[in-house]
Biopython code that builds the backbone (N, CA, C, O; Angstrom):
import numpy as np
from Bio.PDB.StructureBuilder import StructureBuilder

atoms = [
    (1, "LEU", "N", (-5.815, -1.780, -12.204)),
    (1, "LEU", "CA", (-5.265, -2.809, -11.338)),
    (1, "LEU", "C", (-5.813, -4.189, -11.679)),
    (1, "LEU", "O", (-5.087, -5.183, -11.642)),
    (2, "ALA", "N", (-7.100, -4.242, -12.010)),
    (2, "ALA", "CA", (-7.714, -5.539, -12.303)),
    (2, "ALA", "C", (-7.094, -6.175, -13.547)),
    (2, "ALA", "O", (-7.019, -7.400, -13.643)),
    (3, "ILE", "N", (-6.652, -5.355, -14.495)),
    (3, "ILE", "CA", (-6.041, -5.890, -15.707)),
    (3, "ILE", "C", (-4.594, -6.305, -15.447)),
    (3, "ILE", "O", (-4.165, -7.372, -15.887)),
    (4, "ARG", "N", (-3.849, -5.470, -14.738)),
    (4, "ARG", "CA", (-2.435, -5.754, -14.474)),
    (4, "ARG", "C", (-2.222, -6.800, -13.387)),
    (4, "ARG", "O", (-1.167, -7.433, -13.328)),
    (5, "MET", "N", (-3.239, -6.987, -12.515)),
    (5, "MET", "CA", (-3.156, -7.987, -11.448)),
    (5, "MET", "C", (-4.454, -8.785, -11.411)),
    (5, "MET", "O", (-5.283, -8.555, -10.532)),
    (6, "PRO", "N", (-4.651, -9.709, -12.332)),
    (6, "PRO", "CA", (-5.898, -10.472, -12.342)),
    (6, "PRO", "C", (-6.072, -11.352, -11.106)),
    (6, "PRO", "O", (-7.163, -11.869, -10.867)),
    (7, "GLU", "N", (-5.018, -11.527, -10.326)),
    (7, "GLU", "CA", (-5.088, -12.350, -9.123)),
    (7, "GLU", "C", (-5.785, -11.642, -7.971)),
    (7, "GLU", "O", (-6.113, -12.273, -6.966)),
    (8, "LEU", "N", (-6.016, -10.335, -8.103)),
    (8, "LEU", "CA", (-6.640, -9.577, -7.017)),
    (8, "LEU", "C", (-7.972, -10.203, -6.625)),
    (8, "LEU", "O", (-8.766, -10.599, -7.477)),
    (9, "GLY", "N", (-8.194, -10.281, -5.334)),
    (9, "GLY", "CA", (-9.414, -10.871, -4.815)),
    (9, "GLY", "C", (-9.262, -12.336, -4.482)),
    (9, "GLY", "O", (-10.130, -12.914, -3.829)),
    (10, "GLN", "N", (-8.178, -12.950, -4.917)),
    (10, "GLN", "CA", (-7.958, -14.372, -4.672)),
    (10, "GLN", "C", (-6.764, -14.623, -3.760)),
    (10, "GLN", "O", (-6.435, -15.773, -3.469)),
    (11, "MET", "N", (-6.120, -13.563, -3.311)),
    (11, "MET", "CA", (-4.910, -13.695, -2.505)),
    (11, "MET", "C", (-5.200, -13.465, -1.034)),
    (11, "MET", "O", (-6.185, -12.823, -0.668)),
    (12, "ARG", "N", (-4.326, -14.002, -0.202)),
    (12, "ARG", "CA", (-4.422, -13.771, 1.234)),
    (12, "ARG", "C", (-3.814, -12.418, 1.575)),
    (12, "ARG", "O", (-3.207, -11.753, 0.735)),
    (13, "ARG", "N", (-3.996, -12.039, 2.820)),
    (13, "ARG", "CA", (-3.482, -10.761, 3.301)),
    (13, "ARG", "C", (-1.962, -10.683, 3.116)),
    (13, "ARG", "O", (-1.241, -11.604, 3.502)),
    (14, "GLY", "N", (-1.487, -9.610, 2.538)),
    (14, "GLY", "CA", (-0.063, -9.397, 2.332)),
    (14, "GLY", "C", (0.454, -9.876, 0.991)),
    (14, "GLY", "O", (1.474, -9.376, 0.516)),
    (15, "GLN", "N", (-0.209, -10.815, 0.375)),
    (15, "GLN", "CA", (0.273, -11.340, -0.900)),
    (15, "GLN", "C", (0.126, -10.319, -2.023)),
    (15, "GLN", "O", (0.981, -10.249, -2.906)),
    (16, "ALA", "N", (-0.937, -9.533, -2.004)),
    (16, "ALA", "CA", (-1.147, -8.539, -3.058)),
    (16, "ALA", "C", (-0.061, -7.475, -2.997)),
    (16, "ALA", "O", (0.445, -7.041, -4.031)),
    (17, "ALA", "N", (0.295, -7.059, -1.800)),
    (17, "ALA", "CA", (1.349, -6.052, -1.642)),
    (17, "ALA", "C", (2.694, -6.602, -2.106)),
    (17, "ALA", "O", (3.476, -5.885, -2.730)),
    (18, "ALA", "N", (2.966, -7.857, -1.806)),
    (18, "ALA", "CA", (4.219, -8.473, -2.235)),
    (18, "ALA", "C", (4.274, -8.596, -3.751)),
    (18, "ALA", "O", (5.318, -8.360, -4.361)),
    (19, "LEU", "N", (3.145, -8.968, -4.362)),
    (19, "LEU", "CA", (3.098, -9.118, -5.810)),
    (19, "LEU", "C", (3.245, -7.765, -6.516)),
    (19, "LEU", "O", (3.808, -7.688, -7.608)),
    (20, "ALA", "N", (2.744, -6.716, -5.897)),
    (20, "ALA", "CA", (2.876, -5.377, -6.469)),
    (20, "ALA", "C", (4.252, -4.778, -6.204)),
    (20, "ALA", "O", (4.645, -3.813, -6.860)),
    (21, "GLY", "N", (4.983, -5.340, -5.251)),
    (21, "GLY", "CA", (6.319, -4.833, -4.951)),
    (21, "GLY", "C", (6.326, -3.723, -3.923)),
    (21, "GLY", "O", (7.261, -2.923, -3.897)),
    (22, "VAL", "N", (5.306, -3.647, -3.070)),
    (22, "VAL", "CA", (5.270, -2.600, -2.045)),
    (22, "VAL", "C", (5.299, -3.175, -0.634)),
    (22, "VAL", "O", (5.112, -2.433, 0.330)),
    (23, "ALA", "N", (5.526, -4.469, -0.491)),
    (23, "ALA", "CA", (5.633, -5.083, 0.829)),
    (23, "ALA", "C", (7.070, -4.931, 1.337)),
    (23, "ALA", "O", (8.017, -5.140, 0.579)),
    (24, "PRO", "N", (7.235, -4.574, 2.595)),
    (24, "PRO", "CA", (8.595, -4.423, 3.137)),
    (24, "PRO", "C", (9.226, -5.781, 3.435)),
    (24, "PRO", "O", (8.642, -6.609, 4.135)),
    (25, "PHE", "N", (10.415, -5.998, 2.901)),
    (25, "PHE", "CA", (11.155, -7.223, 3.148)),
    (25, "PHE", "C", (12.451, -6.875, 3.861)),
    (25, "PHE", "O", (13.050, -5.827, 3.617)),
    (26, "ASP", "N", (12.877, -7.774, 4.752)),
    (26, "ASP", "CA", (14.126, -7.530, 5.466)),
    (26, "ASP", "C", (15.304, -8.011, 4.630)),
    (26, "ASP", "O", (15.204, -8.945, 3.834)),
    (27, "ARG", "N", (16.407, -7.341, 4.843)),
    (27, "ARG", "CA", (17.657, -7.717, 4.194)),
    (27, "ARG", "C", (18.754, -7.415, 5.205)),
    (27, "ARG", "O", (19.630, -6.581, 4.973)),
    (28, "ASP", "N", (18.683, -8.115, 6.329)),
    (28, "ASP", "CA", (19.593, -7.850, 7.436)),
    (28, "ASP", "C", (20.974, -8.419, 7.143)),
    (28, "ASP", "O", (21.168, -9.633, 7.072)),
    (29, "SER", "N", (21.920, -7.513, 6.977)),
    (29, "SER", "CA", (23.295, -7.909, 6.756)),
    (29, "SER", "C", (24.176, -6.687, 6.984)),
    (29, "SER", "O", (24.023, -5.665, 6.315)),
    (30, "GLY", "N", (25.078, -6.801, 7.912)),
    (30, "GLY", "CA", (26.004, -5.704, 8.154)),
    (30, "GLY", "C", (25.303, -4.428, 8.566)),
    (30, "GLY", "O", (24.557, -4.413, 9.545)),
    (31, "GLN", "N", (25.539, -3.351, 7.822)),
    (31, "GLN", "CA", (24.982, -2.045, 8.175)),
    (31, "GLN", "C", (23.488, -1.936, 7.921)),
    (31, "GLN", "O", (22.861, -0.986, 8.389)),
    (32, "TRP", "N", (22.898, -2.876, 7.199)),
    (32, "TRP", "CA", (21.481, -2.811, 6.862)),
    (32, "TRP", "C", (20.590, -3.465, 7.906)),
    (32, "TRP", "O", (19.403, -3.669, 7.648)),
    (33, "LYS", "N", (21.110, -3.793, 9.048)),
    (33, "LYS", "CA", (20.328, -4.485, 10.067)),
    (33, "LYS", "C", (19.160, -3.619, 10.551)),
    (33, "LYS", "O", (19.341, -2.475, 10.967)),
    (34, "GLY", "N", (17.965, -4.197, 10.485)),
    (34, "GLY", "CA", (16.776, -3.495, 10.961)),
    (34, "GLY", "C", (16.048, -2.684, 9.908)),
    (34, "GLY", "O", (14.918, -2.259, 10.146)),
    (35, "LEU", "N", (16.653, -2.454, 8.756)),
    (35, "LEU", "CA", (15.996, -1.697, 7.694)),
    (35, "LEU", "C", (15.176, -2.634, 6.822)),
    (35, "LEU", "O", (15.514, -3.807, 6.668)),
    (36, "ARG", "N", (14.106, -2.114, 6.257)),
    (36, "ARG", "CA", (13.255, -2.891, 5.369)),
    (36, "ARG", "C", (13.202, -2.206, 4.016)),
    (36, "ARG", "O", (13.247, -0.978, 3.934)),
    (37, "PHE", "N", (13.106, -2.995, 2.956)),
    (37, "PHE", "CA", (13.128, -2.467, 1.605)),
    (37, "PHE", "C", (11.968, -3.040, 0.802)),
    (37, "PHE", "O", (11.504, -4.150, 1.065)),
    (38, "ILE", "N", (11.501, -2.267, -0.186)),
    (38, "ILE", "CA", (10.546, -2.821, -1.139)),
    (38, "ILE", "C", (11.354, -3.161, -2.388)),
    (38, "ILE", "O", (12.279, -2.442, -2.766)),
    (39, "THR", "N", (10.987, -4.255, -3.006)),
    (39, "THR", "CA", (11.734, -4.686, -4.175)),
    (39, "THR", "C", (10.882, -5.614, -5.021)),
    (39, "THR", "O", (9.930, -6.224, -4.535)),
    (40, "GLY", "N", (11.236, -5.710, -6.283)),
    (40, "GLY", "CA", (10.547, -6.623, -7.184)),
    (40, "GLY", "C", (9.130, -6.182, -7.480)),
    (40, "GLY", "O", (8.800, -4.999, -7.392)),
    (41, "GLY", "N", (8.312, -7.126, -7.826)),
    (41, "GLY", "CA", (6.917, -6.822, -8.102)),
    (41, "GLY", "C", (6.697, -6.321, -9.516)),
    (41, "GLY", "O", (7.595, -6.359, -10.358)),
    (42, "ARG", "N", (5.519, -5.864, -9.751)),
    (42, "ARG", "CA", (5.118, -5.393, -11.074)),
    (42, "ARG", "C", (5.238, -3.882, -11.142)),
    (42, "ARG", "O", (4.552, -3.152, -10.427)),
    (43, "ALA", "N", (6.122, -3.432, -12.014)),
    (43, "ALA", "CA", (6.464, -2.014, -12.079)),
    (43, "ALA", "C", (5.269, -1.130, -12.442)),
    (43, "ALA", "O", (5.082, -0.074, -11.837)),
    (44, "ARG", "N", (4.471, -1.537, -13.404)),
    (44, "ARG", "CA", (3.328, -0.706, -13.804)),
    (44, "ARG", "C", (2.293, -0.600, -12.696)),
    (44, "ARG", "O", (1.701, 0.459, -12.488)),
    (45, "VAL", "N", (2.080, -1.687, -11.996)),
    (45, "VAL", "CA", (1.139, -1.665, -10.878)),
    (45, "VAL", "C", (1.658, -0.732, -9.792)),
    (45, "VAL", "O", (0.898, 0.051, -9.223)),
    (46, "ARG", "N", (2.950, -0.817, -9.508)),
    (46, "ARG", "CA", (3.559, 0.047, -8.497)),
    (46, "ARG", "C", (3.445, 1.511, -8.904)),
    (46, "ARG", "O", (3.202, 2.371, -8.057)),
    (47, "TRP", "N", (3.617, 1.804, -10.182)),
    (47, "TRP", "CA", (3.505, 3.168, -10.693)),
    (47, "TRP", "C", (2.072, 3.683, -10.532)),
    (47, "TRP", "O", (1.858, 4.820, -10.112)),
    (48, "MET", "N", (1.084, 2.827, -10.872)),
    (48, "MET", "CA", (-0.318, 3.223, -10.715)),
    (48, "MET", "C", (-0.662, 3.435, -9.243)),
    (48, "MET", "O", (-1.384, 4.371, -8.900)),
    (49, "LEU", "N", (-0.150, 2.572, -8.379)),
    (49, "LEU", "CA", (-0.406, 2.724, -6.952)),
    (49, "LEU", "C", (0.228, 3.991, -6.403)),
    (49, "LEU", "O", (-0.342, 4.644, -5.528)),
    (50, "TYR", "N", (1.398, 4.342, -6.909)),
    (50, "TYR", "CA", (2.068, 5.561, -6.464)),
    (50, "TYR", "C", (1.206, 6.781, -6.788)),
    (50, "TYR", "O", (0.991, 7.638, -5.930)),
    (51, "LEU", "N", (0.718, 6.858, -8.013)),
    (51, "LEU", "CA", (-0.122, 7.986, -8.405)),
    (51, "LEU", "C", (-1.423, 8.017, -7.601)),
    (51, "LEU", "O", (-1.879, 9.082, -7.186)),
    (52, "ALA", "N", (-2.013, 6.847, -7.388)),
    (52, "ALA", "CA", (-3.252, 6.775, -6.605)),
    (52, "ALA", "C", (-3.003, 7.160, -5.152)),
    (52, "ALA", "O", (-3.858, 7.786, -4.526)),
    (53, "SER", "N", (-1.850, 6.797, -4.612)),
    (53, "SER", "CA", (-1.561, 7.134, -3.214)),
    (53, "SER", "C", (-1.338, 8.628, -3.039)),
    (53, "SER", "O", (-1.680, 9.183, -1.995)),
    (54, "LEU", "N", (-0.772, 9.285, -4.041)),
    (54, "LEU", "CA", (-0.611, 10.737, -3.951)),
    (54, "LEU", "C", (-1.961, 11.427, -3.878)),
    (54, "LEU", "O", (-2.141, 12.375, -3.114)),
    (55, "ALA", "N", (-2.909, 10.950, -4.672)),
    (55, "ALA", "CA", (-4.260, 11.525, -4.627)),
    (55, "ALA", "C", (-4.962, 11.162, -3.323)),
    (55, "ALA", "O", (-5.636, 12.001, -2.725)),
    (56, "ALA", "N", (-4.807, 9.911, -2.879)),
    (56, "ALA", "CA", (-5.483, 9.458, -1.662)),
    (56, "ALA", "C", (-4.996, 10.215, -0.440)),
    (56, "ALA", "O", (-5.803, 10.624, 0.395)),
    (57, "LYS", "N", (-3.692, 10.407, -0.323)),
    (57, "LYS", "CA", (-3.173, 11.096, 0.857)),
    (57, "LYS", "C", (-3.516, 12.582, 0.857)),
    (57, "LYS", "O", (-3.444, 13.246, 1.891)),
    (58, "ARG", "N", (-3.880, 13.083, -0.287)),
    (58, "ARG", "CA", (-4.227, 14.497, -0.368)),
    (58, "ARG", "C", (-5.726, 14.744, -0.166)),
    (58, "ARG", "O", (-6.111, 15.732, 0.460)),
    (59, "TYR", "N", (-6.571, 13.854, -0.691)),
    (59, "TYR", "CA", (-8.003, 14.125, -0.706)),
    (59, "TYR", "C", (-8.846, 13.226, 0.187)),
    (59, "TYR", "O", (-9.916, 13.651, 0.623)),
    (60, "ASP", "N", (-8.417, 12.007, 0.477)),
    (60, "ASP", "CA", (-9.214, 11.115, 1.319)),
    (60, "ASP", "C", (-8.862, 11.355, 2.789)),
    (60, "ASP", "O", (-7.691, 11.266, 3.159)),
    (61, "PRO", "N", (-9.853, 11.658, 3.629)),
    (61, "PRO", "CA", (-9.559, 11.971, 5.037)),
    (61, "PRO", "C", (-8.879, 10.819, 5.788)),
    (61, "PRO", "O", (-8.000, 11.059, 6.615)),
    (62, "GLY", "N", (-9.275, 9.583, 5.511)),
    (62, "GLY", "CA", (-8.670, 8.450, 6.207)),
    (62, "GLY", "C", (-7.209, 8.251, 5.843)),
    (62, "GLY", "O", (-6.360, 8.094, 6.720)),
    (63, "PHE", "N", (-6.918, 8.256, 4.559)),
    (63, "PHE", "CA", (-5.533, 8.093, 4.109)),
    (63, "PHE", "C", (-4.686, 9.307, 4.490)),
    (63, "PHE", "O", (-3.500, 9.175, 4.790)),
    (64, "LYS", "N", (-5.300, 10.483, 4.476)),
    (64, "LYS", "CA", (-4.590, 11.699, 4.870)),
    (64, "LYS", "C", (-4.171, 11.619, 6.340)),
    (64, "LYS", "O", (-3.039, 11.959, 6.686)),
    (65, "ALA", "N", (-5.086, 11.171, 7.202)),
    (65, "ALA", "CA", (-4.774, 11.029, 8.627)),
    (65, "ALA", "C", (-3.694, 9.971, 8.842)),
    (65, "ALA", "O", (-2.792, 10.163, 9.658)),
    (66, "PHE", "N", (-3.780, 8.853, 8.113)),
    (66, "PHE", "CA", (-2.774, 7.796, 8.217)),
    (66, "PHE", "C", (-1.401, 8.318, 7.807)),
    (66, "PHE", "O", (-0.408, 8.072, 8.491)),
    (67, "HIS", "N", (-1.350, 9.037, 6.692)),
    (67, "HIS", "CA", (-0.094, 9.607, 6.194)),
    (67, "HIS", "C", (0.483, 10.613, 7.188)),
    (67, "HIS", "O", (1.681, 10.594, 7.473)),
    (68, "GLN", "N", (-0.371, 11.490, 7.714)),
    (68, "GLN", "CA", (0.097, 12.495, 8.672)),
    (68, "GLN", "C", (0.583, 11.852, 9.968)),
    (68, "GLN", "O", (1.542, 12.331, 10.573)),
    (69, "ALA", "N", (-0.066, 10.777, 10.399)),
    (69, "ALA", "CA", (0.366, 10.082, 11.615)),
    (69, "ALA", "C", (1.756, 9.480, 11.436)),
    (69, "ALA", "O", (2.577, 9.524, 12.352)),
    (70, "LEU", "N", (2.019, 8.921, 10.266)),
    (70, "LEU", "CA", (3.350, 8.368, 10.000)),
    (70, "LEU", "C", (4.405, 9.471, 9.996)),
    (70, "LEU", "O", (5.491, 9.296, 10.549)),
    (71, "LEU", "N", (4.090, 10.599, 9.377)),
    (71, "LEU", "CA", (5.035, 11.711, 9.349)),
    (71, "LEU", "C", (5.268, 12.272, 10.753)),
    (71, "LEU", "O", (6.386, 12.663, 11.090)),
    (72, "ALA", "N", (4.216, 12.311, 11.566)),
    (72, "ALA", "CA", (4.337, 12.815, 12.938)),
    (72, "ALA", "C", (5.233, 11.907, 13.788)),
    (72, "ALA", "O", (5.876, 12.367, 14.731)),
    (73, "ARG", "N", (5.267, 10.614, 13.446)),
    (73, "ARG", "CA", (6.136, 9.679, 14.166)),
    (73, "ARG", "C", (7.567, 9.712, 13.652)),
    (73, "ARG", "O", (8.411, 8.945, 14.116)),
    (74, "GLY", "N", (7.850, 10.601, 12.690)),
    (74, "GLY", "CA", (9.215, 10.767, 12.201)),
    (74, "GLY", "C", (9.589, 9.894, 11.031)),
    (74, "GLY", "O", (10.772, 9.780, 10.708)),
    (75, "LYS", "N", (8.619, 9.271, 10.383)),
    (75, "LYS", "CA", (8.917, 8.421, 9.237)),
    (75, "LYS", "C", (9.238, 9.283, 8.015)),
    (75, "LYS", "O", (8.682, 10.372, 7.879)),
    (76, "PRO", "N", (10.112, 8.828, 7.134)),
    (76, "PRO", "CA", (10.416, 9.579, 5.912)),
    (76, "PRO", "C", (9.188, 9.682, 4.997)),
    (76, "PRO", "O", (8.290, 8.842, 5.053)),
    (77, "ILE", "N", (9.163, 10.705, 4.171)),
    (77, "ILE", "CA", (8.017, 10.974, 3.305)),
    (77, "ILE", "C", (7.766, 9.809, 2.348)),
    (77, "ILE", "O", (6.623, 9.382, 2.180)),
    (78, "LYS", "N", (8.813, 9.298, 1.727)),
    (78, "LYS", "CA", (8.635, 8.186, 0.774)),
    (78, "LYS", "C", (8.113, 6.935, 1.470)),
    (78, "LYS", "O", (7.311, 6.202, 0.893)),
    (79, "LEU", "N", (8.551, 6.681, 2.689)),
    (79, "LEU", "CA", (8.061, 5.532, 3.428)),
    (79, "LEU", "C", (6.561, 5.677, 3.690)),
    (79, "LEU", "O", (5.815, 4.703, 3.588)),
    (80, "ALA", "N", (6.124, 6.879, 4.025)),
    (80, "ALA", "CA", (4.705, 7.114, 4.283)),
    (80, "ALA", "C", (3.881, 6.913, 3.006)),
    (80, "ALA", "O", (2.775, 6.377, 3.063)),
    (81, "ILE", "N", (4.406, 7.333, 1.875)),
    (81, "ILE", "CA", (3.703, 7.147, 0.607)),
    (81, "ILE", "C", (3.600, 5.657, 0.264)),
    (81, "ILE", "O", (2.555, 5.199, -0.200)),
    (82, "VAL", "N", (4.671, 4.908, 0.488)),
    (82, "VAL", "CA", (4.649, 3.470, 0.216)),
    (82, "VAL", "C", (3.667, 2.769, 1.158)),
    (82, "VAL", "O", (3.019, 1.801, 0.760)),
    (83, "ALA", "N", (3.551, 3.241, 2.389)),
    (83, "ALA", "CA", (2.582, 2.658, 3.317)),
    (83, "ALA", "C", (1.154, 2.883, 2.823)),
    (83, "ALA", "O", (0.303, 2.003, 2.956)),
    (84, "VAL", "N", (0.891, 4.054, 2.257)),
    (84, "VAL", "CA", (-0.429, 4.326, 1.680)),
    (84, "VAL", "C", (-0.649, 3.430, 0.459)),
    (84, "VAL", "O", (-1.752, 2.925, 0.251)),
    (85, "MET", "N", (0.390, 3.234, -0.342)),
    (85, "MET", "CA", (0.290, 2.338, -1.499)),
    (85, "MET", "C", (-0.092, 0.934, -1.051)),
    (85, "MET", "O", (-0.945, 0.290, -1.662)),
    (86, "ARG", "N", (0.536, 0.469, 0.006)),
    (86, "ARG", "CA", (0.251, -0.878, 0.501)),
    (86, "ARG", "C", (-1.180, -0.975, 1.003)),
    (86, "ARG", "O", (-1.858, -1.972, 0.755)),
    (87, "LYS", "N", (-1.645, 0.046, 1.704)),
    (87, "LYS", "CA", (-3.030, 0.056, 2.175)),
    (87, "LYS", "C", (-4.007, 0.029, 1.000)),
    (87, "LYS", "O", (-5.027, -0.658, 1.057)),
    (88, "LEU", "N", (-3.703, 0.766, -0.055)),
    (88, "LEU", "CA", (-4.588, 0.801, -1.222)),
    (88, "LEU", "C", (-4.696, -0.568, -1.892)),
    (88, "LEU", "O", (-5.799, -1.009, -2.215)),
    (89, "ILE", "N", (-3.575, -1.240, -2.103)),
    (89, "ILE", "CA", (-3.615, -2.528, -2.805)),
    (89, "ILE", "C", (-4.275, -3.591, -1.929)),
    (89, "ILE", "O", (-4.986, -4.457, -2.438)),
    (90, "GLU", "N", (-4.049, -3.534, -0.635)),
    (90, "GLU", "CA", (-4.699, -4.487, 0.263)),
    (90, "GLU", "C", (-6.201, -4.233, 0.315)),
    (90, "GLU", "O", (-6.987, -5.177, 0.383)),
    (91, "ALA", "N", (-6.605, -2.965, 0.283)),
    (91, "ALA", "CA", (-8.032, -2.639, 0.260)),
    (91, "ALA", "C", (-8.673, -3.128, -1.034)),
    (91, "ALA", "O", (-9.785, -3.657, -1.010)),
    (92, "ALA", "N", (-7.988, -2.959, -2.157)),
    (92, "ALA", "CA", (-8.524, -3.433, -3.441)),
    (92, "ALA", "C", (-8.676, -4.953, -3.429)),
    (92, "ALA", "O", (-9.671, -5.482, -3.925)),
    (93, "ASN", "N", (-7.702, -5.649, -2.870)),
    (93, "ASN", "CA", (-7.782, -7.105, -2.781)),
    (93, "ASN", "C", (-8.966, -7.531, -1.916)),
    (93, "ASN", "O", (-9.686, -8.463, -2.274)),
    (94, "LEU", "N", (-9.173, -6.871, -0.802)),
    (94, "LEU", "CA", (-10.268, -7.205, 0.102)),
    (94, "LEU", "C", (-11.629, -6.905, -0.518)),
    (94, "LEU", "O", (-12.567, -7.687, -0.365)),
    (95, "ILE", "N", (-11.739, -5.784, -1.211)),
    (95, "ILE", "CA", (-13.002, -5.409, -1.865)),
    (95, "ILE", "C", (-13.379, -6.442, -2.928)),
    (95, "ILE", "O", (-14.529, -6.876, -2.996)),
    (96, "LEU", "N", (-12.415, -6.829, -3.749)),
    (96, "LEU", "CA", (-12.696, -7.820, -4.784)),
    (96, "LEU", "C", (-12.978, -9.199, -4.192)),
    (96, "LEU", "O", (-13.778, -9.959, -4.738)),
    (97, "HIS", "N", (-12.327, -9.520, -3.084)),
    (97, "HIS", "CA", (-12.565, -10.802, -2.431)),
    (97, "HIS", "C", (-13.987, -10.879, -1.875)),
    (97, "HIS", "O", (-14.664, -11.895, -2.024)),
    (98, "ARG", "N", (-14.427, -9.809, -1.241)),
    (98, "ARG", "CA", (-15.768, -9.778, -0.657)),
    (98, "ARG", "C", (-16.862, -9.602, -1.703)),
    (98, "ARG", "O", (-18.004, -10.012, -1.489)),
    (99, "GLY", "N", (-16.516, -9.000, -2.820)),
    (99, "GLY", "CA", (-17.504, -8.772, -3.866)),
    (99, "GLY", "C", (-18.492, -7.672, -3.510)),
    (99, "GLY", "O", (-19.605, -7.634, -4.035)),
    (100, "GLN", "N", (-18.090, -6.791, -2.629)),
    (100, "GLN", "CA", (-18.939, -5.673, -2.211)),
    (100, "GLN", "C", (-18.221, -4.367, -2.490)),
    (100, "GLN", "O", (-16.992, -4.313, -2.425)),
    (101, "PRO", "N", (-18.967, -3.307, -2.803)),
    (101, "PRO", "CA", (-18.318, -2.012, -3.068)),
    (101, "PRO", "C", (-17.725, -1.407, -1.806)),
    (101, "PRO", "O", (-18.077, -1.781, -0.688)),
    (102, "TRP", "N", (-16.830, -0.475, -2.012)),
    (102, "TRP", "CA", (-16.194, 0.251, -0.907)),
    (102, "TRP", "C", (-17.238, 1.089, -0.204)),
    (102, "TRP", "O", (-17.968, 1.847, -0.842)),
    (103, "VAL", "N", (-17.312, 0.957, 1.100)),
    (103, "VAL", "CA", (-18.236, 1.758, 1.904)),
    (103, "VAL", "C", (-17.392, 2.633, 2.817)),
    (103, "VAL", "O", (-16.663, 2.142, 3.678)),
    (104, "LYS", "N", (-17.505, 3.917, 2.612)),
    (104, "LYS", "CA", (-16.729, 4.865, 3.400)),
    (104, "LYS", "C", (-17.426, 5.062, 4.744)),
    (104, "LYS", "O", (-18.595, 5.447, 4.788)),
    (105, "THR", "N", (-16.724, 4.803, 5.819)),
    (105, "THR", "CA", (-17.301, 4.964, 7.147)),
    (105, "THR", "C", (-17.020, 6.370, 7.651)),
    (105, "THR", "O", (-15.961, 6.941, 7.392)),
    (106, "GLN", "N", (-17.962, 6.901, 8.355)),
    (106, "GLN", "CA", (-17.810, 8.236, 8.937)),
    (106, "GLN", "C", (-17.124, 8.120, 10.283)),
    (106, "GLN", "O", (-17.432, 7.214, 11.057)),
    (107, "PRO", "N", (-16.187, 9.034, 10.578)),
    (107, "PRO", "CA", (-15.532, 8.981, 11.883)),
    (107, "PRO", "C", (-16.532, 9.280, 13.000)),
    (107, "PRO", "O", (-17.438, 10.097, 12.834)),
    (108, "ALA", "N", (-16.357, 8.612, 14.130)),
    (108, "ALA", "CA", (-17.281, 8.786, 15.258)),
    (108, "ALA", "C", (-17.050, 10.065, 16.019)),
    (108, "ALA", "O", (-17.753, 10.340, 16.990)),
]
sb = StructureBuilder()
sb.init_structure("model")
sb.init_model(0)
sb.init_chain("A")
sb.init_seg("    ")
for serial, (resi, resn, name, xyz) in enumerate(atoms, 1):
    if name == "N":
        sb.init_residue(resn, " ", resi, " ")
    sb.init_atom(name, np.array(xyz, "f"), 0.0, 1.0, " ", f" {name:<3s}", serial, name[0])
structure = sb.get_structure()
């Protein structure tokens, strides 16, 4: 990610997801009213995030719980995976911005 997105760590909240192409954008017109789509962005970064999100939702307890909560609310499987992708890229941006390693918190 650092090679494909050298801007990481210098962007505000939401900009990294938009640059990667995983931010939901509205396209309200006719029958599409209320639906959100991901579009554009950097294809290789999106591909890497997709693979990382599959591993994260399977093995990381926090991402697994987030993914399961979305599915329990009736969200489609692909939408839940894209939501995990967005969380991953935003977390990477925040980690690089702070200059501190990821610290996994234990649930209370």
